[in-house]
N, C-alpha and C positions, 0 to 999 in steps of 0.2 A: 503166280509167276514169281520166281526168286528175283528180287531187285538186284541190279548190277551194283557192285561196291566200288566206289571211286576213292583213289588215294589222295586226290586234291580237289579243291573247289573248282567248279567249271568257270572258266573265264571267257570262253568263246561260244558263239552260237553254233550248235551242232544240228545236223539234219535229222537225227533220230530222236523222236520224242521220248523214247524209253530211257535216254541218258539223263544224267543229272541236269536240272534246269540251269540255263546259262545265267551268269551274273554279268551285267553290262559293264563296259569300261566307265569309270567315274565321269560324270558330266562336268565339263568345264564351267567356271563361274558365270560366263557370259553366254552360254549356249542358248539361253532362251531369247536373247536379243540379237544374236548373230545368225545369219543364214546358215542352214544346215550344211550347205556345200562348202562353207568356208574352211573348215578343218580338213576336208578332203582336198581342197585346192592347195592348202598349205602343205599337206602331206605329199602331194604330187611334186611340189617344188623341192622338198627335201629329198624325195626319191631320185630325182634326176640331177641333184646338185653334186658335181665332181669335187667341190671344195671341202667336203666333209671327211675326206680321207687324209691320211698322213703317209707320204706327201700328197698334196692335192692331185686329183686326176682320176679318181675312181668313185663312181656313184653306185647306188644300189642297182640302177639300170644297167651298169656295165656288165653285170652277170645275170641280170633278170630283165631282159629286153621285151617290151610288149610285142615286138614283131615276131618273136619266137616263143610266144605264150609265156612270157616272163621267165625264160630260161636263158642260158648263155647264147648270145647272138652269133658267136662263131662256132658253136657246137663243139667246144673243147671238152675233153674228158674231165680235166681239172682246170679251173680258171685261175689265172695269176692274181696275186694281190697287189695292193698299192705300192708296197715297198719293193725296191729293186731285188729281183731274184726270188721274191716270195711266191709260193705256189700253194693253193688250197689243198686240202686232203680228201675232198669229196666232190662229186659231180654236183653242179648247181641245179637244184630241182626247180620245176615250175612253181610259181607262187599262186597260180590260179587255183581257186577253190580252197586255199589254205584257211580261209575264215571258217570253213565248215569242219575243220579237224578238231575233234574233241580233246579235252585235256587228258593227260596220261592217267590211266586207271586200269580197272579190270572189267571185263565183260564176258558174257557167255560165248563159248566156242560152239556155234550152232552147227558146224560141220563135223563135230567130233563123233556124233552118233548117227546111225541110220535114221531116216525120217520115219515118223509114226504114220499109220494109216490116216488119211485125210478125214475119214468118217468116224474116227475113234477119239473122242475128246479126252477120255481118261488116259489112253496111251500117249497122247500128245502131252498131257500134263506131267505124266511120269517121266517122259523123255526130257522135258524142259527142266524138271527138278534135278535130273541126273547130269545135266550138261556141265562140263568142267569150265573153269574160268581161264581166260587168257589175258595177257597184257595188251592194251590197245591205246591209241591216241598219243598226244604230245607232238608239239612242233619240232622241226628238224627231223631228220630220218632216224635219230636215236631218241626222240621224245623228250629232250632235255628242257624244253620251254613249254609253259602251259598257257601262254597268252600271246597274242600278236605283238603286244608291247615288248615282251621279253624276247621274242623272236627277232624283231627288227633291230633291237639294240645289240644283239650278239655280234653281227659282222662289224659293227662300228669299232669294237675293241679287239677283235681277233687279229693277231699279228700277221696271219696268213691272208687276211682280207683287207679291211679298211685301215687297220693298224693304228688307231688312236690310242695313246698311252693311258688315258684316264678320262673321267667325266669333265674335269676342268678344261681339257683340250677341246672337247666337244662344245662346252659352253662358250669358250673363246671363239670358236668358228661360227657358232650360231649368232653370237652378238655382232660379228662382223659381216654377216650375210645381208644381202639387199632386202630380204624379206623379214628381217628381225623385228621390225615394227609391227608385223602382223601378230606376233605373240602378245605384244602389249594390247593390241586391239581386242584379241580374243580372251585374254586372261586378265592381266594387269601389268603395270610397269615393272613389277618384280619377277615376271615369269622366267627371265633368263639370268637373274642375278646370281643365283647359286648353282653349282654344278648339278646337284640333285634335281632342282626344279627344272633346269634347262633340259636335262636328259628326259625327265618325266614328260614334259610337254612335247618335245621332239618325237619321242616314242609314241605318244598319243596321236600326234598328227600323222605319222607314218602308218600306224595301225588303222586309223580311220580311213586313210586312202586305200589300204588293202582290204577294207571291208566294203568298198564301193562296188557298184554293179559291174564295173569294168573287170573285176577279178572273179566274177562268177556269172558269165553271160548265159550259160546253158543254151548255146546256139549252134549245136552240131547237127549233122544230118541224122544222127541217132535220135536226138531230141525230137526232130521233125518226124522221124519214123514212129516213135512212141505216141506222138500226137495224131498219127494217121494222116500226116500231110506229105509224106514222102515214102516211096517204095525202094527197096534194096534190089540190086542186081542179083542174079542167081548165085554168083560167087559170094557176094556179101551175105546173102541169106544162109548159104552153106557155112560161111565163117561164123555167123552168129550161132548156129547150131553146134559147131565145134567148140565155141567159147562156153556155151551153157551146159552142154551134155556132160554129165559126170563120167561117162564111159569114153569120152573123146578128149577134149582139151581140159575140161573141168576148171576153166579160168574163173568162172563166176563164183566159185567157192570162196575166193579171197577178193574178187573184184565184182561184187554183186551189181547187176545191171538192170534189174527190174524194180519198179516202184513197189514199196511195201506200205502196209496200212499206217505204220508209225512215221513214215517219211514226211517231212515238211518241205522238201525240195526234190528235184529229180535225182536219179541215182548218181552217186559220186564215183562209182567203179572202184571202191576200196572199202574194206571193212575195218581199216585202220589197225589191223593186227600186225604182229611181228613174226618174222620168219628168217631163218638162215637158209638161203637157197643153195648153198654149197659153192659160192663163187670163189675162185682162186684170187689171190691178191694180184695187183698189177706188177709186172716185172720190175724188180728193183725197189719195191715198197714193202713195208711191214703189213701183216694182216690187220684189218680194221675190226676191232672187237664189237663195234656197234653198241647195242643196248647194254651190254655187259659193263661198259665203261661208266654207265649211269647208275645201274642197279647193283653191280657187284655180284649178281647171281650167276654162277657158272653156266646155268641152263640158257642164259641169254647171249652167250658168246656168238658173235657173227650175225646176230639178229638185227634186222632193220624194219622200219614201219612200211607196210604195204602202201605204195603210192597210188594216187589216182591214175587212171589210164586216159583220162580226158586230155586231148591235145597231144597224144602220144607221138603222132607222126611229126610234130613240130619240135619236139624236145630231145632229139638225139644229141649225144649218145646216152646209153641206158645203164641202169643199175647204179648203186651208190658210188662206184668208182669209175663209171663211164666206160666199162670194158667193151661193150657191144655197140657197134656203130649203126646198125640197121635193125628194123623190126624183125626181119627174117632171122637174123642172128639170135635175137631174143627168143623167138618161137623155137628155133632149133635147140637152144640151151634148155628151155623148159622140157622139151620133148625127149631129148637125148642125154640129159646130164649124166646118168649112171654109166655111160659107155666109156668114160675116161678120156674122151678126146678134148675136153676142156681144161685138163690139168687138175691137180688135187685140190680139194676144198680147203679153205683156210682153217675151218673149224669143223672137221667131219663129225665130231662127237655130238654136235647139236644140229646137224643138217636136217632140213625138212625132207621127209620121205613119203609122207602120207598122200600128198596131192600132186606132186610133180615128178617127172622122170619116167623114162621108158613108156611113153605114151603111144608109141607105134603109129604116129600120124603119117599119112601118106603125103607125097609131094603136093597133090591137089589140096588136101586139107590144110597144109601149112600155108600155102598161098592164099587160100580162102580166108584163113584166120587173119593174115596180114591185111587183106582187103577190108575185112570187117573193122579192124582196129583203126583204119584210116577214116572211118565214118565218125569217129569220136572227136575230131578236130572242130573247134568252134570256127564259124565262118564270119 
């Protein structure tokens, strides 16, 4: 097997064992004497603290509420920022299962070639050697962060989000917080003394919270179905076949839903790859270049990382700009995109054409697919 080549060192635990081994977040000095839940508890306090924004009033939970699978509680296409009149430029995604997103790198595009016969080991090996590589992973929908620590720090300084001007401002807010003493308990009295140290330990606490079990419950009806503990309705079973069948919906080609031998957790419903789905920009907005803004590669224009479909019914609206309000709208877009009824693609030259569009799904198949997708919500 040709090993996947990664552009960066892995900093997050990933579900696929064939990926580069994860490097854990550095252990705090007093981790051996402090209860393991302490950093999680501190991270939880920071996550819900509205005093960490400028002006005060916006917390991480303002756009990532547990009640809506850690997405926007008001289901807005674009969430407002802390500053008066500020408005983000992308839909707030769920944070559930983010700890399983691998770092940005390259991996084999397993869907690029027809499958080899299951009883022909040589043909399988030849196919595997010929598979092209594709960009995968990275946090945020454009892959610009390679660790949870980097991801959680991003919104703190984004003028369209929490709007802090610099690290010193964050350090001042942390030193004034009612939980400031907990940093001294867990690290030492100097933990919040400098801006760099304050941001480091605050990011560590937030990242630890996002690595807790609450962010990866694997508690959906689909998980119970895989375990043989629950049966689907006839419509949900039909929807599962539409989802998996390459000649019907073919959704599983980018959102794999069956356990694989190399998995160390249940299916995440994403292969973490990048695609330009042909979305038009929202009215009155400029096209979002997505991954291109990070890599500078013209082939990446309009490409965004494939999201998990877990909790999809709780996290409307959909796509990176929140253009679709319902799951049925999403299904119709994937099935009918080439018809032109959705408007011109922002970047037609890089639009995905191999796996989506002109699917010829019937009304019953579309409704069945929606019914199946609703089984992915954690309970």
